[in-house]
Biopython code that builds the backbone (N, CA, C, O; Angstrom):
import numpy as np
from Bio.PDB.StructureBuilder import StructureBuilder

atoms = [
    (1, "UNK", "N", (61.910, -24.212, -47.843)),
    (1, "UNK", "CA", (61.370, -23.298, -48.837)),
    (1, "UNK", "C", (60.077, -23.845, -49.435)),
    (1, "UNK", "O", (59.135, -23.097, -49.695)),
    (2, "UNK", "N", (60.046, -25.142, -49.646)),
    (2, "UNK", "CA", (58.873, -25.753, -50.244)),
    (2, "UNK", "C", (57.654, -25.602, -49.334)),
    (2, "UNK", "O", (56.549, -25.343, -49.812)),
    (3, "UNK", "N", (57.853, -25.765, -48.019)),
    (3, "UNK", "CA", (56.737, -25.623, -47.086)),
    (3, "UNK", "C", (56.207, -24.196, -47.091)),
    (3, "UNK", "O", (54.996, -23.977, -47.068)),
    (4, "UNK", "N", (57.103, -23.240, -47.119)),
    (4, "UNK", "CA", (56.697, -21.840, -47.153)),
    (4, "UNK", "C", (55.919, -21.541, -48.424)),
    (4, "UNK", "O", (54.896, -20.857, -48.391)),
    (5, "UNK", "N", (56.405, -22.051, -49.528)),
    (5, "UNK", "CA", (55.726, -21.841, -50.805)),
    (5, "UNK", "C", (54.333, -22.470, -50.782)),
    (5, "UNK", "O", (53.379, -21.876, -51.285)),
    (6, "UNK", "N", (54.209, -23.664, -50.202)),
    (6, "UNK", "CA", (52.910, -24.332, -50.159)),
    (6, "UNK", "C", (51.899, -23.576, -49.311)),
    (6, "UNK", "O", (50.738, -23.444, -49.698)),
    (7, "UNK", "N", (52.329, -23.082, -48.165)),
    (7, "UNK", "CA", (51.374, -22.365, -47.314)),
    (7, "UNK", "C", (51.002, -21.021, -47.931)),
    (7, "UNK", "O", (49.865, -20.571, -47.787)),
    (8, "UNK", "N", (51.945, -20.377, -48.615)),
    (8, "UNK", "CA", (51.606, -19.132, -49.307)),
    (8, "UNK", "C", (50.624, -19.384, -50.442)),
    (8, "UNK", "O", (49.720, -18.581, -50.669)),
    (9, "UNK", "N", (50.793, -20.488, -51.152)),
    (9, "UNK", "CA", (49.836, -20.845, -52.205)),
    (9, "UNK", "C", (48.453, -21.109, -51.617)),
    (9, "UNK", "O", (47.443, -20.745, -52.220)),
    (10, "UNK", "N", (48.401, -21.734, -50.452)),
    (10, "UNK", "CA", (47.108, -21.987, -49.814)),
    (10, "UNK", "C", (46.429, -20.674, -49.443)),
    (10, "UNK", "O", (45.219, -20.532, -49.620)),
    (11, "UNK", "N", (47.192, -19.718, -48.933)),
    (11, "UNK", "CA", (46.608, -18.425, -48.567)),
    (11, "UNK", "C", (46.186, -17.633, -49.803)),
    (11, "UNK", "O", (45.134, -16.992, -49.804)),
    (12, "UNK", "N", (46.998, -17.676, -50.846)),
    (12, "UNK", "CA", (46.660, -16.944, -52.062)),
    (12, "UNK", "C", (45.406, -17.533, -52.699)),
    (12, "UNK", "O", (44.554, -16.794, -53.192)),
    (13, "UNK", "N", (45.291, -18.855, -52.691)),
    (13, "UNK", "CA", (44.106, -19.475, -53.283)),
    (13, "UNK", "C", (42.850, -19.127, -52.505)),
    (13, "UNK", "O", (41.752, -19.152, -53.061)),
    (14, "UNK", "N", (42.995, -18.803, -51.229)),
    (14, "UNK", "CA", (41.843, -18.400, -50.423)),
    (14, "UNK", "C", (41.538, -16.915, -50.585)),
    (14, "UNK", "O", (40.525, -16.436, -50.076)),
    (15, "UNK", "N", (42.382, -16.195, -51.273)),
    (15, "UNK", "CA", (42.219, -14.745, -51.411)),
    (15, "UNK", "C", (40.930, -14.332, -52.071)),
    (15, "UNK", "O", (40.278, -13.395, -51.610)),
    (16, "UNK", "N", (40.542, -15.003, -53.138)),
    (16, "UNK", "CA", (39.301, -14.625, -53.818)),
    (16, "UNK", "C", (38.095, -14.885, -52.930)),
    (16, "UNK", "O", (37.168, -14.077, -52.883)),
    (17, "UNK", "N", (38.105, -16.017, -52.224)),
    (17, "UNK", "CA", (37.019, -16.312, -51.294)),
    (17, "UNK", "C", (36.986, -15.281, -50.183)),
    (17, "UNK", "O", (35.918, -14.834, -49.763)),
    (18, "UNK", "N", (38.146, -14.915, -49.723)),
    (18, "UNK", "CA", (38.252, -13.919, -48.660)),
    (18, "UNK", "C", (37.684, -12.572, -49.112)),
    (18, "UNK", "O", (36.933, -11.932, -48.376)),
    (19, "UNK", "N", (38.038, -12.153, -50.301)),
    (19, "UNK", "CA", (37.571, -10.857, -50.796)),
    (19, "UNK", "C", (36.076, -10.838, -51.077)),
    (19, "UNK", "O", (35.420, -9.820, -50.854)),
    (20, "UNK", "N", (35.533, -11.936, -51.559)),
    (20, "UNK", "CA", (34.098, -11.952, -51.865)),
    (20, "UNK", "C", (33.250, -12.093, -50.611)),
    (20, "UNK", "O", (32.081, -11.708, -50.613)),
    (21, "UNK", "N", (33.810, -12.630, -49.558)),
    (21, "UNK", "CA", (33.023, -12.879, -48.355)),
    (21, "UNK", "C", (33.253, -11.865, -47.248)),
    (21, "UNK", "O", (32.720, -12.031, -46.150)),
    (22, "UNK", "N", (34.017, -10.836, -47.499)),
    (22, "UNK", "CA", (34.289, -9.848, -46.459)),
    (22, "UNK", "C", (33.000, -9.190, -45.977)),
    (22, "UNK", "O", (32.840, -8.934, -44.784)),
    (23, "UNK", "N", (32.095, -8.920, -46.888)),
    (23, "UNK", "CA", (30.863, -8.225, -46.514)),
    (23, "UNK", "C", (29.823, -9.160, -45.888)),
    (23, "UNK", "O", (28.835, -8.687, -45.327)),
    (24, "UNK", "N", (30.030, -10.477, -45.973)),
    (24, "UNK", "CA", (29.039, -11.431, -45.463)),
    (24, "UNK", "C", (29.131, -11.671, -43.969)),
    (24, "UNK", "O", (28.177, -12.177, -43.377)),
    (25, "UNK", "N", (30.220, -11.332, -43.350)),
    (25, "UNK", "CA", (30.342, -11.532, -41.906)),
    (25, "UNK", "C", (31.657, -12.183, -41.531)),
    (25, "UNK", "O", (32.561, -12.321, -42.355)),
    (26, "UNK", "N", (31.746, -12.574, -40.294)),
    (26, "UNK", "CA", (32.994, -13.095, -39.744)),
    (26, "UNK", "C", (33.222, -14.573, -40.070)),
    (26, "UNK", "O", (34.362, -14.983, -40.286)),
    (27, "UNK", "N", (32.164, -15.371, -40.110)),
    (27, "UNK", "CA", (32.338, -16.811, -40.311)),
    (27, "UNK", "C", (32.967, -17.132, -41.670)),
    (27, "UNK", "O", (33.913, -17.919, -41.705)),
    (28, "UNK", "N", (32.503, -16.575, -42.782)),
    (28, "UNK", "CA", (33.178, -16.859, -44.051)),
    (28, "UNK", "C", (34.619, -16.342, -44.078)),
    (28, "UNK", "O", (35.500, -16.947, -44.689)),
    (29, "UNK", "N", (34.832, -15.240, -43.419)),
    (29, "UNK", "CA", (36.174, -14.672, -43.354)),
    (29, "UNK", "C", (37.117, -15.613, -42.619)),
    (29, "UNK", "O", (38.232, -15.865, -43.077)),
    (30, "UNK", "N", (36.675, -16.127, -41.490)),
    (30, "UNK", "CA", (37.497, -17.050, -40.708)),
    (30, "UNK", "C", (37.716, -18.348, -41.477)),
    (30, "UNK", "O", (38.825, -18.883, -41.481)),
    (31, "UNK", "N", (36.682, -18.858, -42.124)),
    (31, "UNK", "CA", (36.826, -20.116, -42.859)),
    (31, "UNK", "C", (37.755, -19.954, -44.057)),
    (31, "UNK", "O", (38.456, -20.896, -44.428)),
    (32, "UNK", "N", (37.767, -18.788, -44.657)),
    (32, "UNK", "CA", (38.657, -18.568, -45.801)),
    (32, "UNK", "C", (40.113, -18.511, -45.365)),
    (32, "UNK", "O", (40.999, -18.792, -46.172)),
    (33, "UNK", "N", (40.383, -18.163, -44.140)),
    (33, "UNK", "CA", (41.757, -18.084, -43.648)),
    (33, "UNK", "C", (42.155, -19.369, -42.935)),
    (33, "UNK", "O", (43.270, -19.858, -43.119)),
    (34, "UNK", "N", (41.258, -19.921, -42.124)),
    (34, "UNK", "CA", (41.598, -21.059, -41.273)),
    (34, "UNK", "C", (41.613, -22.374, -42.050)),
    (34, "UNK", "O", (42.507, -23.193, -41.834)),
    (35, "UNK", "N", (40.667, -22.599, -42.931)),
    (35, "UNK", "CA", (40.595, -23.878, -43.641)),
    (35, "UNK", "C", (41.845, -24.195, -44.458)),
    (35, "UNK", "O", (42.313, -25.332, -44.397)),
    (36, "UNK", "N", (42.410, -23.261, -45.216)),
    (36, "UNK", "CA", (43.651, -23.607, -45.919)),
    (36, "UNK", "C", (44.790, -23.978, -44.976)),
    (36, "UNK", "O", (45.609, -24.839, -45.296)),
    (37, "UNK", "N", (44.842, -23.335, -43.824)),
    (37, "UNK", "CA", (45.888, -23.678, -42.856)),
    (37, "UNK", "C", (45.657, -25.084, -42.312)),
    (37, "UNK", "O", (46.603, -25.856, -42.158)),
    (38, "UNK", "N", (44.412, -25.412, -42.022)),
    (38, "UNK", "CA", (44.100, -26.754, -41.523)),
    (38, "UNK", "C", (44.426, -27.804, -42.576)),
    (38, "UNK", "O", (45.029, -28.829, -42.258)),
    (39, "UNK", "N", (44.035, -27.563, -43.828)),
    (39, "UNK", "CA", (44.320, -28.525, -44.893)),
    (39, "UNK", "C", (45.823, -28.693, -45.089)),
    (39, "UNK", "O", (46.298, -29.810, -45.294)),
    (40, "UNK", "N", (46.570, -27.606, -45.028)),
    (40, "UNK", "CA", (48.016, -27.684, -45.161)),
    (40, "UNK", "C", (48.615, -28.511, -44.026)),
    (40, "UNK", "O", (49.472, -29.363, -44.259)),
    (41, "UNK", "N", (48.162, -28.258, -42.795)),
    (41, "UNK", "CA", (48.703, -28.964, -41.637)),
    (41, "UNK", "C", (48.392, -30.460, -41.707)),
    (41, "UNK", "O", (49.264, -31.289, -41.449)),
    (42, "UNK", "N", (47.169, -30.801, -42.051)),
    (42, "UNK", "CA", (46.792, -32.210, -42.152)),
    (42, "UNK", "C", (47.581, -32.892, -43.267)),
    (42, "UNK", "O", (48.083, -34.001, -43.085)),
    (43, "UNK", "N", (47.691, -32.236, -44.411)),
    (43, "UNK", "CA", (48.446, -32.810, -45.525)),
    (43, "UNK", "C", (49.912, -33.012, -45.188)),
    (43, "UNK", "O", (50.496, -34.038, -45.537)),
    (44, "UNK", "N", (50.506, -32.045, -44.516)),
    (44, "UNK", "CA", (51.913, -32.145, -44.134)),
    (44, "UNK", "C", (52.113, -33.259, -43.109)),
    (44, "UNK", "O", (53.104, -33.987, -43.171)),
    (45, "UNK", "N", (51.178, -33.397, -42.167)),
    (45, "UNK", "CA", (51.265, -34.458, -41.166)),
    (45, "UNK", "C", (51.202, -35.829, -41.820)),
    (45, "UNK", "O", (51.984, -36.717, -41.478)),
    (46, "UNK", "N", (50.285, -36.008, -42.752)),
    (46, "UNK", "CA", (50.183, -37.280, -43.468)),
    (46, "UNK", "C", (51.462, -37.552, -44.246)),
    (46, "UNK", "O", (51.942, -38.685, -44.270)),
    (47, "UNK", "N", (52.012, -36.536, -44.875)),
    (47, "UNK", "CA", (53.252, -36.686, -45.635)),
    (47, "UNK", "C", (54.396, -37.137, -44.740)),
    (47, "UNK", "O", (55.127, -38.062, -45.092)),
    (48, "UNK", "N", (54.561, -36.497, -43.590)),
    (48, "UNK", "CA", (55.652, -36.846, -42.677)),
    (48, "UNK", "C", (55.461, -38.251, -42.110)),
    (48, "UNK", "O", (56.418, -39.021, -42.030)),
    (49, "UNK", "N", (54.238, -38.588, -41.717)),
    (49, "UNK", "CA", (53.985, -39.923, -41.183)),
    (49, "UNK", "C", (54.240, -41.006, -42.226)),
    (49, "UNK", "O", (54.772, -42.067, -41.901)),
    (50, "UNK", "N", (53.870, -40.748, -43.463)),
    (50, "UNK", "CA", (54.124, -41.705, -44.535)),
    (50, "UNK", "C", (55.622, -41.882, -44.775)),
    (50, "UNK", "O", (56.083, -43.004, -44.984)),
    (51, "UNK", "N", (56.379, -40.798, -44.749)),
    (51, "UNK", "CA", (57.828, -40.888, -44.912)),
    (51, "UNK", "C", (58.461, -41.680, -43.776)),
    (51, "UNK", "O", (59.343, -42.505, -44.015)),
    (52, "UNK", "N", (58.021, -41.438, -42.542)),
    (52, "UNK", "CA", (58.543, -42.194, -41.403)),
    (52, "UNK", "C", (58.230, -43.676, -41.524)),
    (52, "UNK", "O", (59.085, -44.517, -41.244)),
    (53, "UNK", "N", (57.020, -44.000, -41.936)),
    (53, "UNK", "CA", (56.628, -45.393, -42.115)),
    (53, "UNK", "C", (57.476, -46.077, -43.177)),
    (53, "UNK", "O", (57.959, -47.190, -42.972)),
    (54, "UNK", "N", (57.654, -45.412, -44.304)),
    (54, "UNK", "CA", (58.429, -46.012, -45.390)),
    (54, "UNK", "C", (59.899, -46.179, -45.012)),
    (54, "UNK", "O", (60.510, -47.184, -45.377)),
    (55, "UNK", "N", (60.480, -45.227, -44.293)),
    (55, "UNK", "CA", (61.869, -45.354, -43.852)),
    (55, "UNK", "C", (62.025, -46.492, -42.861)),
    (55, "UNK", "O", (62.994, -47.247, -42.935)),
    (56, "UNK", "N", (61.086, -46.627, -41.935)),
    (56, "UNK", "CA", (61.146, -47.712, -40.966)),
    (56, "UNK", "C", (61.029, -49.064, -41.671)),
    (56, "UNK", "O", (61.745, -50.010, -41.342)),
    (57, "UNK", "N", (60.137, -49.141, -42.627)),
    (57, "UNK", "CA", (59.947, -50.384, -43.371)),
    (57, "UNK", "C", (61.211, -50.721, -44.167)),
    (57, "UNK", "O", (61.616, -51.881, -44.239)),
    (58, "UNK", "N", (61.828, -49.697, -44.762)),
    (58, "UNK", "CA", (63.050, -49.908, -45.527)),
    (58, "UNK", "C", (64.200, -50.360, -44.626)),
    (58, "UNK", "O", (64.969, -51.244, -45.004)),
    (59, "UNK", "N", (64.323, -49.763, -43.447)),
    (59, "UNK", "CA", (65.409, -50.160, -42.540)),
    (59, "UNK", "C", (65.189, -51.572, -42.004)),
    (59, "UNK", "O", (66.155, -52.312, -41.815)),
    (60, "UNK", "N", (63.938, -51.960, -41.755)),
    (60, "UNK", "CA", (63.646, -53.329, -41.333)),
    (60, "UNK", "C", (63.981, -54.315, -42.443)),
    (60, "UNK", "O", (64.473, -55.410, -42.170)),
    (61, "UNK", "N", (63.724, -53.944, -43.677)),
    (61, "UNK", "CA", (64.032, -54.815, -44.814)),
    (61, "UNK", "C", (65.540, -55.006, -44.943)),
    (61, "UNK", "O", (66.004, -56.109, -45.234)),
    (62, "UNK", "N", (66.307, -53.936, -44.728)),
    (62, "UNK", "CA", (67.766, -54.045, -44.774)),
    (62, "UNK", "C", (68.289, -54.946, -43.670)),
    (62, "UNK", "O", (69.225, -55.717, -43.880)),
    (63, "UNK", "N", (67.678, -54.848, -42.481)),
    (63, "UNK", "CA", (68.104, -55.670, -41.352)),
    (63, "UNK", "C", (67.848, -57.142, -41.650)),
    (63, "UNK", "O", (68.688, -57.989, -41.349)),
    (64, "UNK", "N", (66.710, -57.449, -42.232)),
    (64, "UNK", "CA", (66.382, -58.831, -42.579)),
    (64, "UNK", "C", (67.356, -59.352, -43.636)),
    (64, "UNK", "O", (67.809, -60.494, -43.554)),
    (65, "UNK", "N", (67.676, -58.528, -44.618)),
    (65, "UNK", "CA", (68.600, -58.938, -45.674)),
    (65, "UNK", "C", (69.998, -59.175, -45.128)),
    (65, "UNK", "O", (70.686, -60.078, -45.604)),
    (66, "UNK", "N", (70.447, -58.392, -44.140)),
    (66, "UNK", "CA", (71.762, -58.582, -43.546)),
    (66, "UNK", "C", (71.849, -59.877, -42.755)),
    (66, "UNK", "O", (72.891, -60.533, -42.738)),
    (67, "UNK", "N", (70.755, -60.243, -42.102)),
    (67, "UNK", "CA", (70.744, -61.451, -41.291)),
    (67, "UNK", "C", (70.800, -62.704, -42.138)),
    (67, "UNK", "O", (71.260, -63.746, -41.673)),
    (68, "UNK", "N", (70.344, -62.619, -43.356)),
    (68, "UNK", "CA", (70.339, -63.797, -44.232)),
    (68, "UNK", "C", (71.700, -63.950, -44.791)),
    (68, "UNK", "O", (71.950, -64.876, -45.562)),
]
sb = StructureBuilder()
sb.init_structure("model")
sb.init_model(0)
sb.init_chain("A")
sb.init_seg("    ")
for serial, (resi, resn, name, xyz) in enumerate(atoms, 1):
    if name == "N":
        sb.init_residue(resn, " ", resi, " ")
    sb.init_atom(name, np.array(xyz, "f"), 0.0, 1.0, " ", f" {name:<3s}", serial, name[0])
structure = sb.get_structure()
């Protein structure tokens, strides 16, 4: 649910840019729709990679503590 809410917020925040740039041509229109999706995807990827790194580090720390 959180991911859906975040991507909807990204699209809604691009709405004003989208509405003001409709008459300017296709490039602003595409950038108003595509850029929020790209930012969301990059942010989500960084979030997932950071979580994986921290979990791996935590499990390695537990393994070291068990061996001692």
